[in-house]
C-alpha positions in Angstrom: 0.0 0.0 0.0 1.2 3.5 -0.9 0.3 6.4 1.3 0.7 10.0 0.2 0.7 12.8 2.8 0.2 16.2 1.3 2.3 18.6 3.4 1.5 22.3 3.6 3.2 24.8 5.8 1.4 25.1 9.0 -0.7 21.9 8.8 1.9 19.4 7.9 2.6 18.0 11.4 -1.1 16.8 11.7 -0.8 15.0 8.5 2.4 13.3 9.6 0.9 12.4 12.8 -2.2 10.9 11.0 0.1 8.8 8.8 2.0 7.5 12.0 -1.5 6.5 13.5 -3.3 5.1 10.5 -0.8 3.8 8.0 0.2 0.2 8.1 3.9 -0.3 9.1 4.5 -2.1 5.7 3.1 0.9 3.7 5.2 3.0 1.4 4.8 6.5 2.7 5.3 9.4 0.4 5.7 12.9 1.9 4.5 15.3 -0.8 5.1 19.0 -1.0 3.8 21.1 -3.9 5.2 24.5 -4.8 3.0 26.7 -6.8 4.6 28.7 -9.6 2.5 31.9 -8.9 5.0 34.0 -6.8 8.1 33.4 -8.9 6.1 33.8 -12.1 4.9 37.2 -10.9 8.5 38.3 -9.9 9.7 37.1 -13.3 7.0 39.1 -15.1 7.7 42.2 -13.1 11.3 42.1 -13.8 10.9 41.3 -17.6 8.1 43.8 -18.1 9.0 46.7 -15.8 12.4 46.4 -14.4 14.7 44.2 -16.5 13.7 45.0 -20.0 15.8 42.4 -21.8 18.3 41.3 -19.2 17.0 37.8 -18.8 18.5 36.8 -22.1 21.5 35.2 -20.6 23.6 38.4 -20.7 25.2 39.6 -17.4 23.3 42.6 -16.1 25.1 45.9 -16.3 26.9 46.9 -13.0 24.3 48.3 -10.6 21.3 46.4 -12.1 19.6 43.7 -10.0 19.1 40.1 -11.1 15.7 38.6 -11.8 14.2 38.3 -8.3 12.0 35.4 -9.6 15.2 33.2 -9.7 15.9 33.9 -6.1 12.2 33.2 -5.1 12.4 29.9 -6.9 15.6 28.9 -5.0 14.1 30.0 -1.7 10.9 28.0 -2.4 13.0 24.9 -3.1 15.1 25.3 0.1 11.8 25.9 2.1 10.2 22.7 0.6 13.4 20.7 1.4 13.4 21.9 5.0 9.8 21.1 5.5 10.2 17.5 4.0 13.3 17.0 6.2 11.3 18.0 9.4 8.3 15.9 8.3 10.6 12.8 7.8 12.1 13.3 11.3 8.7 13.6 12.8 7.5 10.4 10.9 10.5 8.5 12.1 10.2 5.7 9.5 11.4 5.1 6.0 9.7 7.4 3.5 10.0 9.0 0.1 10.2 12.7 -0.2 8.6 14.2 -3.3 8.6 17.8 -4.4 6.3 18.9 -7.2 5.7 22.4 -8.8 2.4 23.4 -10.3 -1.3 23.8 -9.4 -1.2 22.1 -6.0 -4.6 20.5 -6.2 -3.9 19.0 -9.6 -0.4 17.8 -8.6 -1.8 16.1 -5.4 -4.5 14.3 -7.5 -1.9 13.1 -9.9 0.5 12.0 -7.2 -2.3 10.0 -5.5 -2.8 7.9 -8.7 -2.4 4.3 -7.5 -2.2 5.1 -4.0 -4.1 3.3 -1.3 -4.6 6.5 0.8 -4.2 10.3 0.6 -3.8 12.1 3.7 -4.3 15.9 3.9 -5.3 18.7 6.2 -8.2 21.2 6.2 -7.1 24.5 4.9 -10.2 26.8 5.3 -11.9 28.2 8.3 -10.8 26.0 11.1 -12.7 27.8 13.9 -16.0 26.0 13.3 -17.3 22.8 11.8 -18.9 23.1 8.3 -18.1 23.3 4.6 -16.0 26.4 4.8 -13.3 24.4 6.6 -12.1 23.3 3.3 -10.5 25.7 1.0 -10.6 25.3 -2.9 -7.3 23.2 -3.2 -8.2 20.8 -0.5 -11.8 20.5 -1.8 -10.7 19.9 -5.3 -8.3 17.0 -3.9 -11.0 15.5 -1.8 -13.5 15.5 -4.7 -11.1 14.2 -7.3 -8.7 11.9 -5.5 -8.4 8.5 -7.1 -8.1 6.8 -3.7 -9.5 6.9 -0.3 -8.9 10.1 1.6 -8.2 10.8 5.2 -8.9 14.5 6.1 -7.5 15.7 9.3 -7.9 18.7 11.5 -4.5 20.4 12.1 -5.6 21.1 15.7 -8.4 19.7 17.8 -11.7 20.0 16.0 -14.2 22.7 17.1 -17.2 21.6 19.0 -20.5 20.6 17.5 -22.2 23.8 18.6 -20.0 25.5 15.9 -22.0 23.9 13.0 -23.8 26.5 11.2 -27.6 26.3 11.2 -29.3 25.0 8.0 -30.5 27.4 5.4 -34.0 28.7 6.0 -35.6 26.7 3.3 -34.3 23.5 4.9 -35.5 24.1 8.5 -38.5 22.0 9.6 
């Protein structure tokens, strides 16, 4: 059995703990982190369109000119992902595979889950109360489209039942 744990900054410890508690010892565990291309792409675009004007063609920038900040953001993102995956592997404390992907997170997660026996992920929306808004768009997409069973965890203790929103007026008895 292959278990995929989608790790996101801030909620990853809950996913790792869920794998420790629910994945069979013989399972192949994959710790997955997905970096979105949005932030470096914006920086590249700003540099090319407004600041750099032609200095990304492989030529050394003239003295005093800044290098493309998108390159630096890409490097920082990779370093951050590696650090997160290292911390998660230490917390898991069992053999695992570390996988870094780049792209639209929800689609990369669904693709990574192909052929897996379980996908573990954490809620990413409003976690102050129970209800549908506790899932953000990326997690909702992964839950709806995962090609395998899903274990959805609360990153902290779940709110009480009194936090469930009332039904809409047209559904009340």
